[in-house]
C-alpha positions, 0 to 999 in steps of 0.5 A, a space after each residue: 267542843 260545844 257541838 260534841 254530842 252528849 252521852 245517851 244518859 248524861 246523869 247516869 254517865 256522870 254518876 259513874 265517872 264520879 264514882 269510878 274515875 278521878 276526873 274533875 267535876 268540870 271535865 265531867 260536867 262539860 262531857 255530860 252537858 250538865 252544870 257543875 253544881 249537878 255533878 257536885 251534888 252527885 258527888 256529895 249525894 245531895 241529888 234528889 234523884 239517885 241515878 244508877 251509874 252507866 259505864 260510858 266505856 262499855 257503851 263505847 262513848 269513852 275509852 280508858 285511854 281518854 279517861 287516863 288523859 283527863 285524869 293526868 290533865 285537869 284542863 283536858 276536855 274529854 272527846 266523845 269516842 262514839 256518839 250514841 245511836 238515836 232510838 226511833 220507833 218505826 214499827 208496833 202499835 200507836 203509842 197512847 198516853 196512859 190517861 187515854 188508854 181506858 178510852 180505847 175500848 170505847 173507840 174501838 166499839 164505835 169504829 166496829 158499829 159505825 164502820 164495819 168495813 174497816 179491818 182489824 188491822 186498820 183499827 189496830 194501827 189507828 187506835 194503837 191496840 191488839 186484834 185480840 182486844 178488837 175481837 173480844 169487843 166484837 164478840 162481847 167477851 171483853 172483860 169490861 164489856 158492860 161498861 164499854 160505850 161506843 164513842 168517836 175516837 177523834 172526840 176521845 183524842 185517840 186519833 185525828 179526823 184526817 187519819 179516821 177519814 183516810 182509813 174509812 176512805 181506804 176501807 170503803 174503796 176496798 169493800 167497793 162502797 160508793 159515796 162513803 156515807 158512813 163519815 157523815 155519821 162520824 161527824 153527826 155523832 161528834 157534833 152531837 157529843 160536842 153539843 152535849 159537852 158544851 151544854 154540860 159546861 154551860 150548866 156547870 158555869 151557871 151553877 158555879 156563878 149561882 153558888 158564888 152569888 149565894 156565897 157573896 150574899 151570905 158573906 154580906 149578910 154575915 158582915 151586916 149582922 156583925 156590924 149591927 152587933 157591934 153597934 149595939 154593943 
C-alpha cells in the first residue's frame, strides 16, 4: 500500500472521512498519507487550519462499498479506486509571482522601446501579460503611466536572458533585421543597472559600517564615563 496514490486534497479528504464515516484514525491516516496525530487533531478540532471536507466518493477516489469494508474491519487498508488526475497548465500567460507583478509595466515599456520589432503576442507570452496592457502602455493611456519606467525584464526577473534573446532573434528574423544590434543595447542597459545597484549596495554597506563604528565609539565613551563616575563615588 506504500505506493498507492494519495487523494488530491488529503487534509480535506481526511476531514470528510472523520465527519462522515466510522473508519479508524489509522485507516484514514494511511489512506490520506497523513500522520495519525493530524487526523486525531482534526477529530478533536485542534488543527490550526480548519479544512472544508472533500467527499472522496463523489470524486471517485473511494466507493461506499470500500468504506463499508473499512468500517467492518479496523485492520482493513482502504484501496484507492481512481487516482486523482494531475492538473497541468499548458495554456495561458506565464505565471508571475505576486511580488514581481508590479514590475511588469516597466518590463513591457522597456521591450517596446528597445525592441519595437517584437510583436504584442510575443511580449504577452514572454512577460505574462495581456495585449490590452501592452496597448495601453504603448499609447500611454495606462492608468499608472506616469510611474512606469522602462527596465530590462531580465534584470527585473520577469524572464531569462535566453528567453529574451530567443524572442528578439525570432522577431528580428521575421522583420528582416540583420545583425540584431538591439540585444547589445539589452546587455548594455543591464550592465549599467547592475553597476548602479552594486554602487548603491557598496554605499549602503559603507554607511552601515560607519554607523556601527560610531555606535561602538559612543558605547565605549559611555562606559568610560560610567567607570570614571564609579571611581569618583
